[in-house]
VEXDREN-2710 file (C-alpha; in Angstrom, 1 decimal):
% VEXDREN-2710
k/r/px/py/pz
1/MET/-29.2/6.8/-4.6
2/SER/-29.2/10.3/-6.0
3/ALA/-27.2/11.0/-9.2
4/SER/-26.1/13.9/-11.3
5/ASN/-25.0/14.5/-14.9
6/PRO/-21.4/13.5/-15.9
7/THR/-18.8/16.1/-15.3
8/PRO/-16.8/17.5/-18.3
9/SER/-13.9/15.3/-17.2
10/GLY/-15.9/12.2/-17.8
11/GLY/-17.1/11.6/-14.3
12/PRO/-19.0/8.4/-13.7
13/ILE/-22.3/9.6/-12.1
14/VAL/-25.3/9.6/-14.4
15/GLU/-28.8/11.0/-14.4
16/GLY/-30.8/8.1/-13.0
17/PRO/-31.4/5.8/-11.5
18/LEU/-31.8/3.1/-14.2
19/ASP/-33.1/-0.4/-13.3
20/PRO/-31.1/-3.4/-14.2
21/GLU/-34.0/-5.7/-13.6
22/HIS/-35.8/-4.2/-16.7
23/ASP/-32.8/-3.0/-18.7
24/ALA/-29.9/-5.4/-19.1
25/THR/-27.5/-2.6/-20.1
26/ALA/-28.4/-0.3/-17.1
27/SER/-26.6/0.3/-13.9
28/LEU/-27.9/2.0/-10.9
29/ALA/-24.8/4.1/-10.4
30/LEU/-22.6/4.1/-13.6
31/GLU/-23.1/4.9/-17.2
32/PRO/-22.7/1.7/-19.3
33/ASP/-20.5/3.5/-21.8
34/TYR/-18.2/4.7/-19.0
35/VAL/-17.9/1.1/-17.6
36/ALA/-17.3/-0.3/-21.0
37/ARG/-14.5/2.3/-21.6
38/LEU/-12.8/1.2/-18.4
39/THR/-13.3/-2.5/-18.6
40/GLY/-12.1/-2.5/-22.2
41/ARG/-8.6/-2.0/-20.8
42/ILE/-8.7/-5.5/-19.3
43/VAL/-6.8/-8.2/-21.2
44/ALA/-9.5/-10.8/-21.3
45/THR/-10.9/-13.1/-24.0
46/THR/-12.8/-15.8/-22.0
47/GLY/-16.2/-14.1/-22.4
48/GLU/-16.8/-14.7/-18.7
49/THR/-17.6/-11.8/-16.4
50/ARG/-18.0/-11.2/-12.6
51/GLU/-20.6/-8.8/-11.3
52/VAL/-19.5/-6.1/-8.9
53/ILE/-21.9/-4.3/-6.6
54/SER/-21.6/-1.1/-4.7
55/PRO/-21.4/-1.5/-0.8
56/LEU/-23.2/1.8/-0.6
57/ASN/-26.6/0.2/-1.4
58/GLY/-26.0/-3.1/-3.2
59/ALA/-26.5/-1.6/-6.7
60/PRO/-24.7/-3.3/-9.5
61/LEU/-21.7/-1.4/-10.8
62/ALA/-20.2/-3.5/-13.6
63/HIS/-19.6/-6.9/-15.1
64/ILE/-15.9/-7.4/-15.0
65/PRO/-14.4/-9.5/-17.9
66/GLN/-12.3/-12.3/-16.6
67/SER/-8.8/-13.2/-17.8
68/SER/-7.4/-16.7/-18.5
69/ASP/-3.9/-18.0/-18.2
70/ASP/-3.5/-17.3/-22.0
71/ASP/-4.5/-13.8/-21.4
72/VAL/-1.9/-13.3/-18.8
73/ALA/0.7/-14.8/-21.1
74/ALA/-0.3/-12.4/-23.9
75/ALA/-0.1/-9.5/-21.5
76/PHE/3.4/-10.4/-20.5
77/ALA/4.5/-11.0/-24.1
78/LYS/3.4/-7.6/-25.1
79/ALA/4.8/-6.0/-22.0
80/ARG/8.2/-7.5/-22.7
81/VAL/8.3/-5.9/-26.1
82/ALA/7.2/-2.6/-24.8
83/GLN/9.6/-2.7/-21.8
84/GLU/12.7/-3.1/-24.1
85/LYS/12.0/0.2/-25.7
86/TRP/10.9/1.8/-22.4
87/ALA/14.2/0.8/-20.7
88/ALA/16.0/2.8/-23.5
89/THR/13.8/5.9/-22.9
90/PRO/15.6/8.7/-21.1
91/VAL/14.7/8.9/-17.4
92/ALA/13.8/12.5/-17.9
93/GLU/11.0/11.4/-20.3
94/ARG/9.6/9.0/-17.8
95/GLU/9.7/11.8/-15.2
96/ARG/7.7/14.0/-17.5
97/ILE/4.9/11.5/-17.8
98/LEU/4.7/11.1/-14.0
99/ILE/4.5/14.9/-13.6
100/LYS/1.7/14.9/-16.1
101/LEU/0.0/12.1/-14.1
102/HIS/0.3/14.3/-11.0
103/ASP/-1.7/17.0/-12.7
104/LEU/-4.3/14.7/-14.2
105/VAL/-5.0/13.1/-10.8
106/LEU/-5.5/16.5/-9.1
107/ASP/-7.7/17.7/-12.0
108/ARG/-9.9/14.6/-12.1
109/GLN/-10.1/14.0/-8.4
110/ASP/-13.9/14.3/-8.2
111/GLU/-14.3/11.5/-10.7
112/ILE/-11.7/9.5/-8.9
113/LEU/-13.4/10.0/-5.5
114/ASP/-16.8/9.1/-6.9
115/LEU/-15.5/5.8/-8.2
116/ILE/-13.5/5.0/-5.0
117/VAL/-16.6/5.6/-2.8
118/LEU/-18.9/3.7/-5.1
119/GLU/-16.6/0.6/-5.2
120/SER/-15.3/0.6/-1.6
121/GLY/-18.0/2.3/0.4
122/LYS/-15.5/4.4/2.4
123/ALA/-16.3/8.0/3.5
124/ARG/-15.4/10.6/0.9
125/LYS/-12.9/12.3/3.2
126/HIS/-11.0/9.0/3.5
127/ALA/-11.2/8.4/-0.2
128/PHE/-9.4/11.7/-0.7
129/ASP/-6.3/10.2/0.8
130/GLU/-6.0/8.2/-2.4
131/PRO/-5.6/10.8/-5.1
132/LEU/-3.6/12.8/-2.6
133/HIS/-1.2/9.9/-2.1
134/ILE/-0.9/9.2/-5.9
135/ALA/-0.2/12.8/-6.7
136/LEU/2.5/12.9/-4.1
137/THR/4.0/9.6/-5.3
138/ALA/3.9/10.7/-9.0
139/ARG/5.5/14.0/-8.2
140/TYR/8.2/12.4/-6.0
141/TYR/9.4/9.9/-8.6
142/GLY/8.8/12.6/-11.3
143/ARG/11.4/14.7/-9.6
144/LYS/13.8/12.2/-8.0
145/SER/14.1/9.3/-10.4
146/SER/17.0/10.7/-12.5
147/LYS/19.1/11.3/-9.4
148/ILE/18.2/7.9/-7.8
149/LEU/18.8/5.8/-11.0
150/ASP/21.9/7.7/-12.2
151/THR/25.1/5.7/-12.4
152/GLU/27.0/5.9/-9.1
153/ARG/30.8/6.0/-8.6
154/LYS/32.1/3.6/-5.9
155/LEU/35.5/3.2/-4.3
156/GLY/37.8/1.0/-6.4
157/VAL/40.3/-1.3/-4.7
158/ILE/43.3/0.7/-6.0
159/PRO/42.9/4.5/-5.8
160/VAL/42.9/6.2/-9.2
161/LEU/43.7/3.0/-11.1
162/THR/40.4/1.2/-10.4
163/ARG/37.1/2.9/-11.3
164/VAL/33.8/1.3/-10.3
165/ASP/30.5/2.3/-11.7
166/LEU/27.2/1.1/-10.2
167/ASN/24.3/0.8/-12.6
168/HIS/20.6/0.3/-11.7
169/VAL/19.2/-2.0/-14.4
170/PRO/15.4/-2.5/-14.6
171/LYS/14.1/-6.0/-13.7
172/GLY/11.9/-6.3/-16.8
173/VAL/8.2/-6.9/-16.2
174/VAL/6.9/-6.4/-12.7
175/GLY/3.8/-8.3/-11.5
176/ILE/1.5/-6.4/-9.1
177/ILE/-1.3/-7.9/-7.1
178/SER/-3.2/-5.0/-5.4
179/PRO/-5.9/-5.1/-2.7
180/TRP/-9.5/-3.7/-2.5
181/ASN/-9.1/-1.4/0.6
182/TYR/-7.3/1.4/-1.2
183/PRO/-8.2/0.6/-4.8
184/PHE/-6.8/3.6/-6.5
185/THR/-3.7/4.2/-4.4
186/MET/-2.6/0.5/-4.2
187/ALA/-3.2/-0.1/-7.8
188/LEU/-0.9/2.8/-8.8
189/CYS/1.7/3.7/-6.1
190/ASP/3.9/0.6/-6.4
191/GLY/3.7/0.5/-10.2
192/ILE/4.6/4.2/-10.6
193/ALA/8.0/3.4/-9.1
194/ALA/8.3/0.3/-11.3
195/ILE/7.8/2.2/-14.5
196/ALA/10.0/5.1/-13.3
197/ALA/12.8/2.5/-13.0
198/GLY/12.3/1.3/-16.6
199/ASN/10.0/-1.7/-16.1
200/ALA/6.7/-2.7/-17.6
201/VAL/3.8/-3.7/-15.3
202/VAL/1.1/-6.4/-15.4
203/ILE/-1.3/-5.8/-12.6
204/LYS/-4.2/-7.8/-11.1
205/PRO/-6.3/-5.5/-8.9
206/ASP/-8.8/-7.1/-6.5
207/SER/-12.0/-8.2/-8.2
208/GLN/-14.1/-6.0/-5.9
209/THR/-12.5/-2.7/-7.0
210/MET/-11.4/-3.1/-10.6
211/LEU/-12.9/0.1/-11.8
212/SER/-10.8/2.4/-9.6
213/ALA/-7.6/0.6/-10.8
214/LEU/-8.8/0.8/-14.4
215/LEU/-9.3/4.5/-14.1
216/GLY/-5.7/4.7/-12.9
217/ALA/-4.6/2.9/-16.0
218/GLU/-6.5/5.3/-18.2
219/LEU/-4.9/8.3/-16.5
220/LEU/-1.4/6.8/-17.1
221/ALA/-2.2/6.3/-20.8
222/GLU/-3.5/9.9/-20.9
223/ALA/-0.3/11.1/-19.3
224/GLY/1.6/9.5/-22.2
225/LEU/2.6/6.0/-21.0
226/PRO/3.3/3.9/-24.1
227/GLU/0.8/1.1/-25.0
228/ASN/1.3/-2.3/-23.4
229/LEU/3.6/-1.0/-20.7
230/TRP/0.8/-1.1/-18.1
231/SER/-1.5/-4.1/-18.6
232/VAL/-4.5/-5.1/-16.4
233/VAL/-5.8/-8.6/-16.0
234/ALA/-8.7/-9.8/-13.8
235/GLY/-9.7/-12.9/-12.0
236/PRO/-9.3/-14.8/-8.8
237/GLY/-5.9/-14.6/-7.1
238/SER/-5.6/-18.3/-6.9
239/LYS/-5.7/-18.5/-10.7
240/VAL/-4.6/-15.2/-12.2
241/GLY/-2.3/-14.2/-9.4
242/THR/-0.4/-17.5/-9.8
243/SER/-0.2/-16.9/-13.5
244/ILE/1.4/-13.6/-12.9
245/ILE/4.0/-14.9/-10.4
246/GLN/4.9/-17.7/-12.9
247/ARG/5.9/-15.1/-15.5
248/ALA/7.0/-11.9/-13.6
249/ASP/10.6/-10.8/-13.0
250/TYR/9.6/-9.3/-9.7
251/VAL/6.4/-9.5/-7.7
252/CYS/4.7/-6.8/-5.5
253/PHE/1.8/-8.0/-3.3
254/THR/-0.3/-6.2/-0.7
255/GLY/-2.7/-8.3/1.3
256/SER/-3.1/-10.7/4.1
257/THR/-0.1/-12.5/5.7
258/ASN/-1.4/-15.9/4.9
259/THR/-1.7/-15.1/1.2
260/GLY/1.6/-13.2/1.3
261/LYS/3.4/-16.4/2.5
262/ILE/2.0/-18.3/-0.5
263/VAL/3.2/-15.5/-2.9
264/ALA/6.6/-15.6/-1.2
265/LYS/6.9/-19.3/-1.6
266/GLN/5.9/-19.2/-5.3
267/ALA/8.4/-16.3/-5.9
268/ALA/11.1/-18.2/-4.1
269/GLU/10.6/-21.3/-6.3
270/ARG/11.5/-19.1/-9.3
271/LEU/14.2/-17.2/-7.5
272/ILE/12.6/-13.9/-8.2
273/GLY/12.3/-11.0/-5.7
274/ALA/9.1/-10.1/-4.0
275/SER/8.0/-7.1/-1.8
276/LEU/5.1/-7.9/0.5
277/GLU/3.0/-5.6/2.6
278/LEU/0.9/-7.8/4.8
279/GLY/-1.2/-7.7/7.9
280/GLY/-0.9/-5.8/11.1
281/LYS/-2.2/-5.6/14.7
282/ASN/-1.0/-2.1/15.1
283/PRO/-0.5/-0.4/18.4
284/MET/-0.9/3.2/19.6
285/LEU/0.7/4.4/22.8
286/VAL/-0.7/7.4/24.7
287/LEU/2.0/8.5/27.2
288/ARG/1.2/10.3/30.4
289/ASP/2.4/13.6/29.0
290/ALA/0.2/13.4/25.9
291/ASP/-2.2/16.1/24.9
292/ILE/-5.4/14.2/25.6
293/GLU/-7.6/16.0/23.2
294/LYS/-5.1/15.6/20.3
295/ALA/-4.6/11.9/21.2
296/ALA/-8.4/11.3/21.2
297/GLU/-8.8/13.0/17.9
298/GLY/-5.8/11.1/16.4
299/ALA/-7.1/7.7/17.8
300/THR/-10.4/8.3/16.1
301/ARG/-8.7/8.7/12.7
302/ALA/-6.2/5.9/13.4
303/VAL/-8.9/3.4/14.2
304/PHE/-11.9/4.3/12.1
305/SER/-10.5/5.7/8.8
306/ASN/-11.9/3.6/6.0
307/SER/-13.9/1.7/8.7
308/GLY/-10.7/0.2/10.0
309/GLN/-10.0/-1.5/6.7
310/LEU/-6.5/0.0/6.4
311/CYS/-3.2/-2.0/6.8
312/VAL/-1.8/0.7/9.0
313/SER/-4.9/1.4/11.2
314/ILE/-4.7/1.0/14.9
315/GLU/-6.4/-2.0/16.6
316/ARG/-4.6/-1.9/20.0
317/LEU/-4.6/1.2/22.1
318/PHE/-2.3/1.4/25.1
319/VAL/-2.9/4.3/27.5
320/ASP/-0.9/5.3/30.6
321/ASP/-2.8/4.6/33.8
322/LYS/-2.4/8.3/34.9
323/VAL/-4.4/9.6/31.9
324/TYR/-6.4/6.5/31.0
325/ASP/-9.8/7.6/32.3
326/ARG/-9.6/11.1/30.8
327/PHE/-8.5/9.7/27.5
328/VAL/-11.2/7.1/27.4
329/GLU/-13.9/9.7/28.2
330/ARG/-12.8/11.9/25.3
331/PHE/-12.2/9.0/22.8
332/VAL/-15.6/7.5/23.5
333/ALA/-17.3/10.9/23.2
334/ARG/-15.6/11.6/19.8
335/THR/-16.5/8.1/18.6
336/GLN/-20.2/8.4/19.5
337/ALA/-20.3/11.9/17.9
338/MET/-19.2/10.6/14.5
339/THR/-21.5/11.0/11.5
340/LEU/-22.1/7.6/10.0
341/GLY/-23.4/7.1/6.5
342/ALA/-22.9/5.5/3.1
343/THR/-23.2/8.3/0.5
344/LEU/-21.1/10.0/-2.1
345/GLY/-20.9/13.3/-0.1
346/TRP/-18.4/14.8/2.3
347/GLU/-20.8/14.6/5.3
348/ASN/-19.7/11.2/6.7
349/ASP/-17.0/10.6/9.3
350/MET/-17.1/6.9/8.6
351/GLY/-18.5/4.9/5.7
352/THR/-19.4/1.2/5.2
353/MET/-17.3/-1.9/5.1
354/ILE/-16.9/-3.4/1.7
355/SER/-18.5/-6.9/2.0
356/GLN/-20.5/-9.2/4.2
357/ALA/-17.3/-11.2/4.9
358/GLN/-15.7/-8.2/6.5
359/VAL/-18.8/-7.6/8.6
360/ASP/-18.9/-11.2/9.6
361/THR/-15.3/-11.0/10.9
362/ALA/-15.9/-7.8/12.9
363/THR/-19.1/-9.3/14.4
364/ALA/-17.4/-12.6/15.3
365/HIS/-14.5/-10.8/17.0
366/VAL/-16.8/-8.5/19.0
367/GLU/-19.3/-11.3/20.0
368/ASP/-16.4/-13.6/21.1
369/ALA/-14.9/-10.8/23.2
370/VAL/-18.1/-10.0/24.9
371/ALA/-18.9/-13.6/25.6
372/LYS/-15.6/-13.9/27.3
373/GLY/-16.0/-10.8/29.5
374/ALA/-15.0/-7.8/27.4
375/ARG/-17.1/-4.6/27.7
376/VAL/-18.3/-2.5/24.8
377/LEU/-17.8/1.2/25.4
378/ALA/-19.1/2.3/22.0
379/GLY/-20.7/0.6/18.9
380/GLY/-20.5/-3.1/18.8
381/LYS/-23.0/-4.2/16.1
382/ALA/-23.8/-4.2/12.4
383/ARG/-26.0/-1.4/11.1
384/PRO/-27.7/-2.7/7.9
385/ASP/-30.1/0.2/8.2
386/LEU/-27.3/2.5/7.1
387/ALA/-25.9/0.2/4.4
388/PRO/-25.8/-3.6/3.7
389/PHE/-22.3/-4.0/5.1
390/PHE/-22.2/-1.2/7.8
391/PHE/-20.6/-1.9/11.2
392/GLU/-20.5/0.6/14.0
393/PRO/-17.2/2.2/15.2
394/THR/-16.5/0.0/18.2
395/ILE/-14.4/0.4/21.3
396/LEU/-13.7/-2.6/23.5
397/GLU/-12.3/-2.7/27.1
398/GLY/-11.2/-5.7/29.1
399/VAL/-9.9/-7.7/26.1
400/THR/-7.7/-10.6/27.2
401/PRO/-5.4/-13.1/25.4
402/GLU/-8.0/-15.9/25.1
403/MET/-10.2/-13.6/23.0
404/THR/-9.9/-13.9/19.2
405/CYS/-9.5/-10.1/18.7
406/PHE/-6.6/-9.9/21.1
407/GLY/-3.9/-11.0/18.7
408/ASN/-5.7/-11.5/15.4
409/GLU/-6.3/-8.7/12.9
410/THR/-9.9/-7.6/12.7
411/PHE/-9.4/-5.3/9.7
412/GLY/-12.5/-3.4/10.7
413/PRO/-13.7/-0.5/12.9
414/VAL/-12.8/-2.3/16.2
415/VAL/-10.2/-1.3/18.8
416/SER/-9.2/-2.7/22.2
417/LEU/-8.2/-0.4/25.1
418/TYR/-5.5/-1.4/27.6
419/ARG/-4.0/0.4/30.6
420/PHE/-0.2/0.4/31.2
421/HIS/1.8/1.5/34.2
422/SER/5.3/2.1/32.7
423/GLU/6.8/2.8/29.3
424/GLU/8.7/-0.5/29.5
425/GLU/5.4/-2.4/29.9
426/ALA/3.8/-0.4/27.1
427/ILE/6.7/-1.2/24.7
428/GLU/6.7/-4.9/25.6
429/ARG/3.0/-5.2/25.1
430/ALA/3.1/-3.2/21.8
431/ASN/5.7/-5.8/20.6
432/ASP/3.5/-8.8/21.5
433/GLY/2.6/-11.0/18.6
434/GLU/4.2/-11.5/15.2
435/TYR/3.1/-8.4/13.4
436/GLY/5.1/-5.2/13.0
437/LEU/3.6/-2.8/10.4
438/ASN/2.7/0.5/11.9
439/GLY/2.5/2.2/15.3
440/SER/1.7/5.5/16.8
441/ILE/2.9/7.4/19.9
442/TYR/1.3/10.5/21.5
443/SER/3.5/12.6/23.8
444/ARG/4.3/16.3/24.2
445/ASP/8.0/15.3/24.5
446/THR/8.8/14.3/20.9
447/SER/12.5/13.4/21.8
448/ARG/11.2/11.0/24.4
449/ALA/8.6/9.6/21.9
450/ARG/11.4/9.0/19.3
451/ARG/13.4/7.0/21.9
452/VAL/10.4/4.9/22.6
453/ALA/9.8/4.5/18.8
454/ARG/13.2/2.9/18.3
455/GLN/12.2/0.1/20.7
456/ILE/8.9/-0.8/18.9
457/LYS/9.1/-3.4/16.2
458/CYS/7.2/-1.7/13.5
459/GLY/8.3/-0.5/10.0
460/THR/6.7/2.9/10.5
461/ILE/6.0/4.9/13.6
462/ASN/4.0/8.1/13.8
463/ILE/4.4/10.6/16.6
464/ASN/1.4/12.8/17.5
465/GLU/-0.2/11.5/14.3
466/ALA/-2.3/8.5/13.3
467/PHE/-0.6/7.2/10.1
468/GLY/-0.6/10.1/7.7
469/ALA/2.9/11.5/8.6
470/THR/4.8/8.4/7.3
471/PHE/2.2/7.4/4.7
472/ALA/2.3/10.8/3.0
473/SER/6.0/11.4/3.3
474/ILE/7.0/9.7/0.1
475/ASP/10.7/10.1/0.8
476/ALA/10.3/7.8/3.8
477/PRO/10.3/4.0/3.0
478/MET/7.1/2.1/4.2
479/GLY/6.7/-1.5/5.0
480/GLY/6.6/-4.1/7.7
481/MET/8.7/-6.1/10.1
482/ARG/8.2/-9.7/11.1
483/GLU/5.0/-11.2/9.6
484/SER/3.8/-7.8/8.4
485/GLY/6.0/-8.3/5.3
486/GLN/9.3/-7.6/3.6
487/GLY/10.6/-4.9/1.3
488/ARG/9.6/-1.3/1.2
489/ARG/7.5/1.0/-0.9
490/GLN/8.2/4.7/-1.3
491/GLY/11.5/6.6/-1.2
492/VAL/14.8/5.4/-2.7
493/GLU/14.1/1.7/-1.6
494/GLY/10.7/1.8/-3.3
495/ILE/12.2/2.3/-6.7
496/LEU/15.5/0.4/-6.4
497/ARG/13.6/-2.8/-5.5
498/TYR/12.7/-2.9/-9.1
499/THR/16.2/-2.8/-10.3
500/GLU/19.2/-5.1/-10.5
501/THR/22.5/-3.7/-9.2
502/GLN/25.3/-3.9/-11.7
503/SER/28.9/-3.2/-10.8
504/VAL/31.2/-2.3/-13.7
505/ALA/34.9/-1.9/-12.8
506/SER/37.6/-0.5/-15.2
507/GLN/41.2/-1.3/-14.4
508/ALA/44.2/0.7/-15.5
509/ILE/48.0/0.0/-15.5
510/LEU/48.1/-2.6/-12.8
511/ARG/46.5/-6.0/-13.1
512/PHE/45.6/-8.4/-10.3
513/ALA/48.3/-10.8/-11.1
514/PRO/52.2/-10.7/-10.9
515/GLN/53.8/-8.4/-13.4
516/PHE/57.1/-6.6/-14.1
517/GLY/58.9/-10.0/-13.4
518/MET/57.3/-10.5/-10.0
519/SER/56.9/-14.1/-8.6
520/ASP/53.6/-15.0/-7.1
521/GLN/55.2/-14.8/-3.6
522/ALA/56.6/-11.3/-4.3
523/TYR/53.2/-10.2/-5.6
524/ALA/51.6/-11.4/-2.4
525/LYS/54.0/-9.4/-0.3
526/PHE/53.5/-6.3/-2.5
527/MET/49.7/-6.5/-2.1
528/THR/50.0/-7.1/1.7
529/ALA/52.2/-4.0/2.0
530/SER/49.7/-2.0/-0.1
531/LEU/46.8/-3.0/2.2
532/ARG/48.7/-1.8/5.2
533/VAL/49.5/1.6/3.5
534/LEU/45.8/2.1/2.6
535/LYS/44.7/1.3/6.1
536/SER/47.1/3.9/7.5
537/LEU/45.7/6.4/5.1
538/GLY/42.2/5.8/6.5
539/ARG/41.0/4.1/3.3
540/ALA/37.8/2.0/3.7
END
């Protein structure tokens, strides 16, 4: 691959390429010193490493130090000390650090984009979603945390005489297990809210995309986050993830539904809270009054962003029979016109998948569907000529329930098309299965679309947009229903999940027991009469 000199901000690309076969310190894509600076942030003493390659061309990127259970324990021990001081830090100071992070992310976005693309293989235009989302998240909690976390006054049982204050107390140390598909966003967005609430964080990013997460940790430190408040550990989820859950005061996990159930079980055994964003088989509805060109454009982004490796991407496309043929014509044409490639530049409409395992799943789903009678309208096969793990953007028609891809998440650039003849039918089919993460509706009548949205069992619904409207609106909570997870990131819920609610009541003059010579019976009558009066006054 071509390369250039590092940018003044410390960008990762180097003059090269170097050849690891003849130089043990070399990397085809990254400066060894740059990699060492990032990986030096991992709490790891085992001496073991794991090689990571770039899905762009198979070039080695780094050898990631691996953490032991003792390393995780050490990270938590230091985090607890740091968190006690951090919890006493004024919220305004925490907000100042997040606003600084906002600026750093925007200033160093080229470096961030290079690293995301090198590690994940996604198109640069899709990688841009990540610094954008983190800047929005940092700014939101940098502006809103004081108000959200401020002590609230609640109604006391006796007007004037009972005062109730509601405090939001940090949980302590939050464990975060983040995925590979959005390595910068998912490594930071949940933790930003956690530290804003006064917690420390110990995070285990996915092994395939550690460097993007480590760059995020570096930016947090540069923004002024105290030492040991954000610790990074590395290793397999079955080992290091379990170590985190065994020590955390709260767990945040993003990944598959099957793994999420394991995390939920382990958290439940310790009676700690957990937020889980899990799988989806997300539907898009194109109603008969939709703008067909806009719907086709939106579907292309909804299905093929990050090669479909997006928790909120669309895998089921339901189109009204009246507009089905026109929509399919435009959608197929847009898909076939996409520029495919695995480079660092802005020229690609879709990049590569991250691993052979992801390609194998997409291949198996398409081959199974075709063998059972489905038709391929576009794509349908792997493209190793473009990159080792490239799979074409694929549109299937005639998918039926006995086919694997009908109800199982592909997590790749594969979508199934279905006709519907009434909105009731579309809603029923959209709600099929056990998932409920994200959905999309295209209609010129947005009031009508909002009525339809209320009937679809998804945590987020986008109208006349693929997924960006909800994903980028940080004030709007985001998460799944049913087997797509529990809990919410973003908004007020996204920060309060990391706090314990504490009610403090101050009582004056009257006590909740007989006084002034009352008997227990007289006290009961007095309280009964008081309740009736308060009801008549409209008191809640």
